[in-house]
Structure formats: C-alpha cells, structure tokens
BALOBA-1460 file (C-alpha; in Angstrom, 3 decimals):
// residues 304
<rec num="1" residu="m" x="8.789" y="44.234" z="-35.026"/>
<rec num="2" residu="k" x="7.850" y="40.792" z="-36.211"/>
<rec num="3" residu="l" x="9.778" y="38.112" z="-34.376"/>
<rec num="4" residu="g" x="10.939" y="34.901" z="-35.985"/>
<rec num="5" residu="e" x="10.879" y="31.439" z="-34.436"/>
<rec num="6" residu="p" x="14.291" y="30.051" z="-33.474"/>
<rec num="7" residu="t" x="14.844" y="26.386" z="-34.245"/>
<rec num="8" residu="l" x="15.504" y="23.739" z="-31.646"/>
<rec num="9" residu="d" x="19.072" y="23.469" z="-32.976"/>
<rec num="10" residu="q" x="19.634" y="27.180" z="-32.413"/>
<rec num="11" residu="l" x="18.323" y="26.899" z="-28.857"/>
<rec num="12" residu="r" x="20.740" y="24.042" z="-28.190"/>
<rec num="13" residu="l" x="23.641" y="26.085" z="-29.604"/>
<rec num="14" residu="f" x="22.732" y="29.016" z="-27.350"/>
<rec num="15" residu="l" x="22.536" y="26.764" z="-24.257"/>
<rec num="16" residu="t" x="25.786" y="24.953" z="-25.044"/>
<rec num="17" residu="v" x="27.746" y="28.196" z="-25.490"/>
<rec num="18" residu="e" x="26.431" y="29.381" z="-22.116"/>
<rec num="19" residu="e" x="27.294" y="26.074" z="-20.428"/>
<rec num="20" residu="e" x="30.784" y="25.801" z="-21.958"/>
<rec num="21" residu="g" x="31.622" y="29.487" z="-21.604"/>
<rec num="22" residu="s" x="32.891" y="29.851" z="-25.168"/>
<rec num="23" residu="f" x="31.990" y="29.251" z="-28.790"/>
<rec num="24" residu="g" x="35.049" y="27.031" z="-29.158"/>
<rec num="25" residu="g" x="34.042" y="24.867" z="-26.213"/>
<rec num="26" residu="a" x="30.518" y="24.526" z="-27.593"/>
<rec num="27" residu="a" x="31.916" y="23.567" z="-30.993"/>
<rec num="28" residu="r" x="34.131" y="20.848" z="-29.490"/>
<rec num="29" residu="r" x="31.288" y="19.432" z="-27.404"/>
<rec num="30" residu="l" x="28.880" y="19.352" z="-30.332"/>
<rec num="31" residu="g" x="31.404" y="18.283" z="-32.953"/>
<rec num="32" residu="r" x="30.676" y="21.358" z="-35.060"/>
<rec num="33" residu="a" x="32.795" y="24.110" z="-36.552"/>
<rec num="34" residu="i" x="33.141" y="27.295" z="-34.468"/>
<rec num="35" residu="s" x="31.776" y="29.276" z="-37.402"/>
<rec num="36" residu="a" x="28.658" y="27.080" z="-37.502"/>
<rec num="37" residu="v" x="28.020" y="27.614" z="-33.782"/>
<rec num="38" residu="s" x="28.565" y="31.364" z="-34.077"/>
<rec num="39" residu="y" x="26.310" y="31.571" z="-37.136"/>
<rec num="40" residu="g" x="23.519" y="29.595" z="-35.430"/>
<rec num="41" residu="v" x="23.529" y="31.865" z="-32.377"/>
<rec num="42" residu="a" x="23.625" y="34.953" z="-34.603"/>
<rec num="43" residu="q" x="20.613" y="33.666" z="-36.517"/>
<rec num="44" residu="m" x="18.711" y="33.172" z="-33.269"/>
<rec num="45" residu="e" x="19.599" y="36.703" z="-32.198"/>
<rec num="46" residu="a" x="18.388" y="38.056" z="-35.547"/>
<rec num="47" residu="q" x="15.082" y="36.209" z="-35.303"/>
<rec num="48" residu="l" x="14.406" y="37.367" z="-31.748"/>
<rec num="49" residu="g" x="15.764" y="40.895" z="-32.275"/>
<rec num="50" residu="v" x="18.042" y="40.749" z="-29.213"/>
<rec num="51" residu="t" x="21.721" y="40.267" z="-28.437"/>
<rec num="52" residu="l" x="22.302" y="37.143" z="-26.353"/>
<rec num="53" residu="f" x="26.041" y="37.381" z="-25.721"/>
<rec num="54" residu="e" x="28.537" y="40.196" z="-25.304"/>
<rec num="55" residu="r" x="31.459" y="39.456" z="-27.633"/>
<rec num="56" residu="e" x="33.815" y="42.412" z="-27.062"/>
<rec num="57" residu="g" x="37.484" y="41.832" z="-27.793"/>
<rec num="58" residu="s" x="38.916" y="38.449" z="-26.868"/>
<rec num="59" residu="r" x="36.893" y="38.009" z="-23.684"/>
<rec num="60" residu="k" x="34.730" y="34.968" z="-23.285"/>
<rec num="61" residu="p" x="31.149" y="35.577" z="-24.346"/>
<rec num="62" residu="r" x="28.964" y="36.712" z="-21.473"/>
<rec num="63" residu="l" x="25.192" y="36.653" z="-21.365"/>
<rec num="64" residu="t" x="23.503" y="39.984" z="-21.878"/>
<rec num="65" residu="e" x="20.504" y="40.976" z="-19.781"/>
<rec num="66" residu="a" x="18.276" y="39.671" z="-22.585"/>
<rec num="67" residu="g" x="20.264" y="36.440" z="-22.736"/>
<rec num="68" residu="r" x="19.856" y="35.884" z="-19.009"/>
<rec num="69" residu="g" x="16.159" y="36.583" z="-19.285"/>
<rec num="70" residu="l" x="15.657" y="34.027" z="-22.062"/>
<rec num="71" residu="l" x="17.933" y="31.323" z="-20.664"/>
<rec num="72" residu="a" x="15.351" y="29.561" z="-18.478"/>
<rec num="73" residu="e" x="12.758" y="29.477" z="-21.246"/>
<rec num="74" residu="a" x="15.262" y="28.144" z="-23.769"/>
<rec num="75" residu="r" x="16.345" y="25.432" z="-21.357"/>
<rec num="76" residu="a" x="12.714" y="24.480" z="-20.658"/>
<rec num="77" residu="v" x="11.957" y="24.114" z="-24.380"/>
<rec num="78" residu="a" x="15.067" y="21.985" z="-24.931"/>
<rec num="79" residu="d" x="14.286" y="19.822" z="-21.904"/>
<rec num="80" residu="r" x="10.746" y="19.221" z="-23.119"/>
<rec num="81" residu="a" x="12.060" y="18.265" z="-26.541"/>
<rec num="82" residu="d" x="14.515" y="15.839" z="-24.910"/>
<rec num="83" residu="a" x="11.685" y="14.316" z="-22.873"/>
<rec num="84" residu="l" x="9.567" y="13.927" z="-26.017"/>
<rec num="85" residu="i" x="12.385" y="12.138" z="-27.831"/>
<rec num="86" residu="a" x="13.145" y="9.903" z="-24.827"/>
<rec num="87" residu="k" x="9.508" y="8.927" z="-24.432"/>
<rec num="88" residu="t" x="9.200" y="8.167" z="-28.135"/>
<rec num="89" residu="r" x="12.247" y="5.910" z="-27.929"/>
<rec num="90" residu="s" x="10.682" y="4.167" z="-24.933"/>
<rec num="91" residu="i" x="7.458" y="3.567" z="-26.853"/>
<rec num="92" residu="h" x="9.406" y="2.053" z="-29.730"/>
<rec num="93" residu="s" x="11.221" y="-0.244" z="-27.287"/>
<rec num="94" residu="g" x="7.912" y="-1.475" z="-25.791"/>
<rec num="95" residu="l" x="8.100" y="0.567" z="-22.569"/>
<rec num="96" residu="e" x="4.816" y="2.036" z="-21.383"/>
<rec num="97" residu="s" x="4.391" y="5.784" z="-21.774"/>
<rec num="98" residu="d" x="2.426" y="5.867" z="-18.502"/>
<rec num="99" residu="v" x="1.333" y="3.540" z="-15.697"/>
<rec num="100" residu="s" x="-1.735" y="4.066" z="-13.531"/>
<rec num="101" residu="l" x="-1.285" y="2.234" z="-10.233"/>
<rec num="102" residu="v" x="-3.765" y="1.566" z="-7.417"/>
<rec num="103" residu="l" x="-2.474" y="0.218" z="-4.104"/>
<rec num="104" residu="d" x="-4.156" y="-1.283" z="-1.055"/>
<rec num="105" residu="v" x="-4.070" y="1.005" z="1.969"/>
<rec num="106" residu="m" x="-2.742" y="-1.901" z="4.063"/>
<rec num="107" residu="l" x="0.611" y="-1.896" z="2.226"/>
<rec num="108" residu="p" x="3.537" y="-0.639" z="4.336"/>
<rec num="109" residu="a" x="4.063" y="3.007" z="3.426"/>
<rec num="110" residu="e" x="7.860" y="2.843" z="3.714"/>
<rec num="111" residu="a" x="8.050" y="-0.126" z="1.339"/>
<rec num="112" residu="v" x="5.830" y="1.660" z="-1.182"/>
<rec num="113" residu="a" x="7.891" y="4.851" z="-0.926"/>
<rec num="114" residu="r" x="11.136" y="2.991" z="-1.637"/>
<rec num="115" residu="v" x="9.648" y="1.318" z="-4.698"/>
<rec num="116" residu="l" x="8.204" y="4.537" z="-6.121"/>
<rec num="117" residu="r" x="11.468" y="6.407" z="-5.506"/>
<rec num="118" residu="d" x="13.418" y="3.778" z="-7.441"/>
<rec num="119" residu="f" x="10.764" y="3.692" z="-10.171"/>
<rec num="120" residu="r" x="11.222" y="7.395" z="-10.902"/>
<rec num="121" residu="v" x="14.986" y="6.893" z="-11.257"/>
<rec num="122" residu="l" x="14.785" y="3.783" z="-13.446"/>
<rec num="123" residu="f" x="11.850" y="4.880" z="-15.620"/>
<rec num="124" residu="p" x="12.088" y="8.681" z="-15.974"/>
<rec num="125" residu="t" x="10.048" y="8.709" z="-19.188"/>
<rec num="126" residu="v" x="7.102" y="6.763" z="-17.720"/>
<rec num="127" residu="a" x="4.420" y="8.944" z="-16.175"/>
<rec num="128" residu="l" x="3.054" y="7.339" z="-13.001"/>
<rec num="129" residu="r" x="-0.439" y="7.986" z="-11.642"/>
<rec num="130" residu="l" x="-1.012" y="6.683" z="-8.115"/>
<rec num="131" residu="n" x="-4.195" y="5.989" z="-6.165"/>
<rec num="132" residu="i" x="-4.605" y="4.454" z="-2.691"/>
<rec num="133" residu="e" x="-7.760" y="2.470" z="-1.985"/>
<rec num="134" residu="g" x="-9.029" y="-0.179" z="0.393"/>
<rec num="135" residu="l" x="-10.484" y="-3.648" z="-0.016"/>
<rec num="136" residu="g" x="-12.608" y="-4.135" z="-3.153"/>
<rec num="137" residu="a" x="-12.036" y="-0.581" z="-4.408"/>
<rec num="138" residu="v" x="-8.634" y="-1.708" z="-5.732"/>
<rec num="139" residu="a" x="-10.230" y="-4.183" z="-8.158"/>
<rec num="140" residu="a" x="-12.997" y="-1.706" z="-8.962"/>
<rec num="141" residu="c" x="-10.404" y="0.796" z="-10.206"/>
<rec num="142" residu="l" x="-8.986" y="-1.831" z="-12.571"/>
<rec num="143" residu="l" x="-12.365" y="-2.949" z="-13.878"/>
<rec num="144" residu="g" x="-13.527" y="0.646" z="-14.299"/>
<rec num="145" residu="g" x="-10.461" y="1.611" z="-16.328"/>
<rec num="146" residu="d" x="-9.065" y="3.969" z="-13.691"/>
<rec num="147" residu="a" x="-5.908" y="1.880" z="-13.218"/>
<rec num="148" residu="q" x="-3.769" y="-0.541" z="-15.217"/>
<rec num="149" residu="l" x="-2.086" y="-2.266" z="-12.290"/>
<rec num="150" residu="g" x="-3.207" y="-2.876" z="-8.733"/>
<rec num="151" residu="v" x="-2.072" y="-4.517" z="-5.529"/>
<rec num="152" residu="g" x="-5.036" y="-5.656" z="-3.475"/>
<rec num="153" residu="g" x="-5.993" y="-7.710" z="-0.468"/>
<rec num="154" residu="p" x="-7.915" y="-10.927" z="0.185"/>
<rec num="155" residu="v" x="-11.500" y="-9.742" z="-0.237"/>
<rec num="156" residu="i" x="-11.310" y="-9.540" z="-4.034"/>
<rec num="157" residu="g" x="-11.202" y="-13.256" z="-4.810"/>
<rec num="158" residu="d" x="-11.284" y="-14.615" z="-8.340"/>
<rec num="159" residu="h" x="-12.765" y="-12.403" z="-11.038"/>
<rec num="160" residu="p" x="-13.097" y="-13.495" z="-14.675"/>
<rec num="161" residu="e" x="-11.667" y="-10.223" z="-16.004"/>
<rec num="162" residu="l" x="-8.630" y="-10.068" z="-13.712"/>
<rec num="163" residu="e" x="-5.327" y="-11.896" z="-13.455"/>
<rec num="164" residu="m" x="-3.835" y="-12.334" z="-9.986"/>
<rec num="165" residu="q" x="-0.317" y="-13.021" z="-8.708"/>
<rec num="166" residu="r" x="0.469" y="-13.447" z="-5.021"/>
<rec num="167" residu="i" x="3.308" y="-11.148" z="-3.962"/>
<rec num="168" residu="g" x="3.290" y="-11.241" z="-0.163"/>
<rec num="169" residu="s" x="1.365" y="-10.410" z="2.971"/>
<rec num="170" residu="v" x="1.424" y="-8.499" z="6.243"/>
<rec num="171" residu="e" x="0.176" y="-9.537" z="9.656"/>
<rec num="172" residu="l" x="-3.054" y="-8.166" z="11.098"/>
<rec num="173" residu="v" x="-3.251" y="-8.011" z="14.857"/>
<rec num="174" residu="p" x="-6.327" y="-7.205" z="17.018"/>
<rec num="175" residu="v" x="-5.482" y="-4.234" z="19.239"/>
<rec num="176" residu="a" x="-7.097" y="-1.945" z="21.784"/>
<rec num="177" residu="a" x="-6.139" y="0.827" z="24.178"/>
<rec num="178" residu="p" x="-4.619" y="-0.353" z="27.493"/>
<rec num="179" residu="d" x="-7.781" y="0.431" z="29.487"/>
<rec num="180" residu="h" x="-10.136" y="-1.473" z="27.149"/>
<rec num="181" residu="p" x="-12.142" y="-4.302" z="28.822"/>
<rec num="182" residu="l" x="-10.736" y="-6.883" z="26.365"/>
<rec num="183" residu="v" x="-7.169" y="-6.204" z="27.503"/>
<rec num="184" residu="r" x="-6.921" y="-9.047" z="30.024"/>
<rec num="185" residu="l" x="-6.252" y="-12.733" z="30.147"/>
<rec num="186" residu="g" x="-9.051" y="-15.238" z="29.954"/>
<rec num="187" residu="v" x="-11.429" y="-13.439" z="27.573"/>
<rec num="188" residu="a" x="-14.356" y="-15.816" z="27.044"/>
<rec num="189" residu="p" x="-15.360" y="-17.010" z="23.555"/>
<rec num="190" residu="g" x="-17.862" y="-14.582" z="22.050"/>
<rec num="191" residu="e" x="-17.059" y="-11.786" z="24.517"/>
<rec num="192" residu="a" x="-15.431" y="-9.654" z="21.813"/>
<rec num="193" residu="r" x="-18.792" y="-9.485" z="20.023"/>
<rec num="194" residu="e" x="-20.189" y="-7.384" z="22.858"/>
<rec num="195" residu="h" x="-17.661" y="-4.598" z="22.349"/>
<rec num="196" residu="l" x="-17.538" y="-1.990" z="19.605"/>
<rec num="197" residu="q" x="-15.360" y="-3.164" z="16.714"/>
<rec num="198" residu="l" x="-13.865" y="-0.624" z="14.329"/>
<rec num="199" residu="i" x="-13.778" y="-1.899" z="10.752"/>
<rec num="200" residu="l" x="-12.305" y="-0.556" z="7.525"/>
<rec num="201" residu="s" x="-15.257" y="-0.059" z="5.187"/>
<rec num="202" residu="d" x="-15.411" y="-1.079" z="1.552"/>
<rec num="203" residu="r" x="-16.205" y="1.886" z="-0.699"/>
<rec num="204" residu="s" x="-16.660" y="-0.388" z="-3.694"/>
<rec num="205" residu="n" x="-19.898" y="-1.961" z="-4.908"/>
<rec num="206" residu="l" x="-17.795" y="-4.863" z="-6.139"/>
<rec num="207" residu="t" x="-17.317" y="-6.456" z="-2.721"/>
<rec num="208" residu="r" x="-19.678" y="-4.464" z="-0.530"/>
<rec num="209" residu="g" x="-21.242" y="-6.677" z="2.107"/>
<rec num="210" residu="r" x="-18.298" y="-9.046" z="2.370"/>
<rec num="211" residu="e" x="-16.660" y="-8.991" z="5.767"/>
<rec num="212" residu="f" x="-13.092" y="-9.752" z="6.787"/>
<rec num="213" residu="a" x="-12.473" y="-10.819" z="10.413"/>
<rec num="214" residu="v" x="-15.610" y="-9.079" z="11.723"/>
<rec num="215" residu="l" x="-16.806" y="-10.295" z="15.146"/>
<rec num="216" residu="g" x="-18.604" y="-7.408" z="16.811"/>
<rec num="217" residu="r" x="-22.380" y="-7.125" z="16.790"/>
<rec num="218" residu="n" x="-21.845" y="-3.390" z="17.181"/>
<rec num="219" residu="s" x="-19.394" y="-1.981" z="14.670"/>
<rec num="220" residu="w" x="-18.354" y="1.286" z="13.119"/>
<rec num="221" residu="r" x="-17.225" y="1.212" z="9.504"/>
<rec num="222" residu="l" x="-14.575" y="3.752" z="8.611"/>
<rec num="223" residu="g" x="-13.292" y="4.669" z="5.181"/>
<rec num="224" residu="d" x="-9.879" y="5.785" z="6.461"/>
<rec num="225" residu="l" x="-7.305" y="3.492" z="8.078"/>
<rec num="226" residu="g" x="-5.654" y="6.434" z="9.843"/>
<rec num="227" residu="a" x="-8.962" y="7.433" z="11.455"/>
<rec num="228" residu="k" x="-9.500" y="3.841" z="12.616"/>
<rec num="229" residu="h" x="-6.025" y="3.862" z="14.143"/>
<rec num="230" residu="e" x="-6.698" y="7.057" z="16.083"/>
<rec num="231" residu="l" x="-10.100" y="5.914" z="17.400"/>
<rec num="232" residu="i" x="-8.594" y="2.652" z="18.662"/>
<rec num="233" residu="r" x="-5.767" y="4.543" z="20.370"/>
<rec num="234" residu="h" x="-8.364" y="6.721" z="22.116"/>
<rec num="235" residu="g" x="-10.137" y="3.674" z="23.541"/>
<rec num="236" residu="i" x="-13.320" y="4.013" z="21.490"/>
<rec num="237" residu="g" x="-13.240" y="0.418" z="20.242"/>
<rec num="238" residu="w" x="-11.003" y="-2.451" z="19.200"/>
<rec num="239" residu="g" x="-10.020" y="-3.648" z="15.748"/>
<rec num="240" residu="n" x="-7.521" y="-5.388" z="13.528"/>
<rec num="241" residu="m" x="-4.576" y="-3.301" z="12.332"/>
<rec num="242" residu="p" x="-1.481" y="-4.071" z="10.234"/>
<rec num="243" residu="r" x="1.314" y="-4.848" z="12.698"/>
<rec num="244" residu="h" x="3.768" y="-2.545" z="10.907"/>
<rec num="245" residu="l" x="1.389" y="0.388" z="11.458"/>
<rec num="246" residu="v" x="0.929" y="-0.176" z="15.205"/>
<rec num="247" residu="a" x="4.373" y="-1.562" z="16.079"/>
<rec num="248" residu="a" x="5.495" y="1.699" z="17.717"/>
<rec num="249" residu="d" x="2.250" y="1.918" z="19.720"/>
<rec num="250" residu="l" x="2.651" y="-1.659" z="20.928"/>
<rec num="251" residu="d" x="6.260" y="-1.037" z="21.959"/>
<rec num="252" residu="a" x="5.305" y="2.170" z="23.796"/>
<rec num="253" residu="g" x="2.251" y="0.640" z="25.493"/>
<rec num="254" residu="r" x="-0.218" y="2.962" z="23.773"/>
<rec num="255" residu="l" x="-1.913" y="-0.130" z="22.336"/>
<rec num="256" residu="v" x="-2.074" y="-3.743" z="23.454"/>
<rec num="257" residu="a" x="-2.370" y="-6.851" z="21.249"/>
<rec num="258" residu="l" x="-5.527" y="-8.732" z="22.239"/>
<rec num="259" residu="d" x="-5.529" y="-12.441" z="23.072"/>
<rec num="260" residu="l" x="-8.981" y="-13.418" z="21.772"/>
<rec num="261" residu="p" x="-10.219" y="-17.021" z="21.461"/>
<rec num="262" residu="e" x="-11.421" y="-16.347" z="17.906"/>
<rec num="263" residu="q" x="-7.959" y="-15.140" z="16.829"/>
<rec num="264" residu="p" x="-9.374" y="-12.596" z="14.365"/>
<rec num="265" residu="g" x="-5.967" y="-11.404" z="13.148"/>
<rec num="266" residu="g" x="-3.759" y="-13.423" z="10.838"/>
<rec num="267" residu="q" x="-2.088" y="-12.762" z="7.522"/>
<rec num="268" residu="y" x="-3.463" y="-10.215" z="5.065"/>
<rec num="269" residu="p" x="-2.290" y="-11.431" z="1.624"/>
<rec num="270" residu="f" x="-1.536" y="-9.130" z="-1.299"/>
<rec num="271" residu="h" x="-1.984" y="-9.923" z="-4.992"/>
<rec num="272" residu="a" x="-0.789" y="-8.006" z="-8.014"/>
<rec num="273" residu="l" x="-3.828" y="-7.509" z="-10.246"/>
<rec num="274" residu="w" x="-4.333" y="-6.524" z="-13.853"/>
<rec num="275" residu="r" x="-6.949" y="-6.934" z="-16.540"/>
<rec num="276" residu="r" x="-6.560" y="-10.045" z="-18.684"/>
<rec num="277" residu="d" x="-6.896" y="-7.968" z="-21.838"/>
<rec num="278" residu="a" x="-4.009" y="-5.660" z="-20.839"/>
<rec num="279" residu="r" x="-0.934" y="-7.526" z="-19.634"/>
<rec num="280" residu="p" x="1.766" y="-5.616" z="-17.724"/>
<rec num="281" residu="g" x="4.541" y="-4.001" z="-19.730"/>
<rec num="282" residu="p" x="8.188" y="-3.702" z="-18.631"/>
<rec num="283" residu="a" x="7.635" y="-0.858" z="-16.134"/>
<rec num="284" residu="s" x="4.539" y="-2.484" z="-14.609"/>
<rec num="285" residu="s" x="6.327" y="-5.831" z="-14.341"/>
<rec num="286" residu="w" x="9.206" y="-4.107" z="-12.548"/>
<rec num="287" residu="l" x="6.727" y="-2.608" z="-10.059"/>
<rec num="288" residu="i" x="5.297" y="-6.057" z="-9.293"/>
<rec num="289" residu="d" x="8.749" y="-7.543" z="-8.677"/>
<rec num="290" residu="a" x="9.923" y="-4.559" z="-6.625"/>
<rec num="291" residu="l" x="6.840" y="-4.608" z="-4.378"/>
<rec num="292" residu="r" x="7.240" y="-8.360" z="-3.869"/>
<rec num="293" residu="e" x="10.875" y="-7.851" z="-2.871"/>
<rec num="294" residu="q" x="10.022" y="-5.046" z="-0.443"/>
<rec num="295" residu="l" x="7.286" y="-7.103" z="1.192"/>
<rec num="296" residu="t" x="9.759" y="-9.887" z="1.895"/>
<rec num="297" residu="l" x="11.812" y="-7.363" z="3.901"/>
<rec num="298" residu="c" x="8.897" y="-6.437" z="6.181"/>
<rec num="299" residu="p" x="9.226" y="-7.877" z="9.718"/>
<rec num="300" residu="d" x="5.637" y="-9.205" z="9.697"/>
<rec num="301" residu="h" x="5.884" y="-10.735" z="6.229"/>
<rec num="302" residu="a" x="4.825" y="-14.367" z="5.824"/>
<rec num="303" residu="p" x="6.572" y="-16.536" z="3.195"/>
<rec num="304" residu="i" x="4.640" y="-16.992" z="-0.040"/>
C-alpha cells in the first residue's frame, strides 16, 4: 500500500480533536466548521491507511491503537513547524537565531546559571551555545570565530578587533590550607616567593606568557580552576582564588586568607567582549545587561 503524506493542517486538526476531546470542540477552538475538521481528519486517515479515532454512536471520539501510536510523532512534527515559524518571525524582527557565548571560568556559577535560566525563558527561539574558558582563551574564541559574545578577565587588554564594556568584578583572595607555613602573622616581604604557588594557566596563544598576580619562583600552572582549588585545600601550595568560590572553606576553616605584604589578591574585573565587525543583537545585549546585574548582587562585587 502506498501511503500519502498528510499536510501540516491535517496534523493540527488531528491533535486538536485529541486535545479537545471532540470534533465540535476542535472546530470552536480553530474557528472552523465541524464538517471541515471531520473531513480533514478523514483525509489524513485515508492517506495513512489507518483509523485514528473511534466514532461509534454519539460517544466522544477516542483514539484507536493506531491513533495513540502516531500521536507523539504528529505532535513532534507540529512542534517543529511551530519552532520554525517562531524562529523565522524572530529573524524578521532582528532577533538572533543563535548566540555562541564564551564565559570566564572566574564568573560566579550561580550568577551564570540564573542568567542562562532566564535567557531560555525569554528567548526560546534563540539557540545558545556555551563555552567556559580562562584568561586569554575567552578573547581567542571570539577572534577565532568560535563565539560571538564573551565575558573575560583583565589579562586580555585592548585589542584592535574587539570592543570591550566593563560589567563588574569579583574579589581574588590569596588562600592556603591551615597548616601552610604562610598562615601566620608577620610574613616577611618576598617570603611568599619561596613557597609553591598554584596558578591558573592560559591555554591561549593570545596572552600566553602574561602573568596575573604571580609571586612564586616555584609555580604549578593548572588548566582547571577546580583542580587548583582542591590542591590548595590539600596543602600542596597557595594561590589566589575567587572569594565566592572559597567562601564556604574560609567559614569552615578548611582554608585561610593569607596576609601577605605584596597583597596579591584584589579585584578581578570582567568585560563583555565582541568583535567590532559583529555588534551584539537583542539577545546578546540582554545577556550583557543580565550578567552585569547579577554581578552587582555578588557579595564580593566592587562598584564599576
């Protein structure tokens, strides 16, 4: 048996009858005549060679076994068509069809999660691609075409191909395990250089070699902020960490904030970044504003 191809309109008629529980209810919802709804469903049944509804006597139509089996597929096709139409309308209104975003690993995870949750609600037609990087790798993603929008830290500096907009900062604090030799009063200037410092490494060629608050002559460079956190907690070395990430450890005494003469901590500023030849659209601009707002709510935020 050669099967026909039901139209999108027929699929919608089938789904609406199932949702409303009657042909009359579907007709009222769609603003169509009952005969038109019944005819459309009958045509779909004829094309597929199956009966979708039982219509015996005056009972409300009930899905047949075949109807139940095809319901999920019909709904998926209709949903995809709705998404296509919604995205097309968004494109016509100037809204991006997708946004590729790269974020600095130092950003507070809770703040980022709140922003991305709200983004999905407000911009359901915009596909979001997310990448998390550190230091110069944020700018490298933008320059290499792997991202349209980034939020990066202080090591990037001015670049002729990038626009920058300050959106906030978090505090970095030098920390060590409680039994580390630097955890005492009266640390002499230069003494921190004699102890192993754990440093977040730059995986980008763009800023490789630049150093941010590096004191130790002996240092380990780590590509993962979580690994650095764990090594410091185990007493292997000392290092700067975002205060929001170690706040619980400081409160519980698992880590101690170091009082060093060099004061290697300080504010870690964030900038929204994008290529000068590709300005942010409405969804990207919303992301910039939302991240700025969330950063102002962080306890260790410094005023811009």
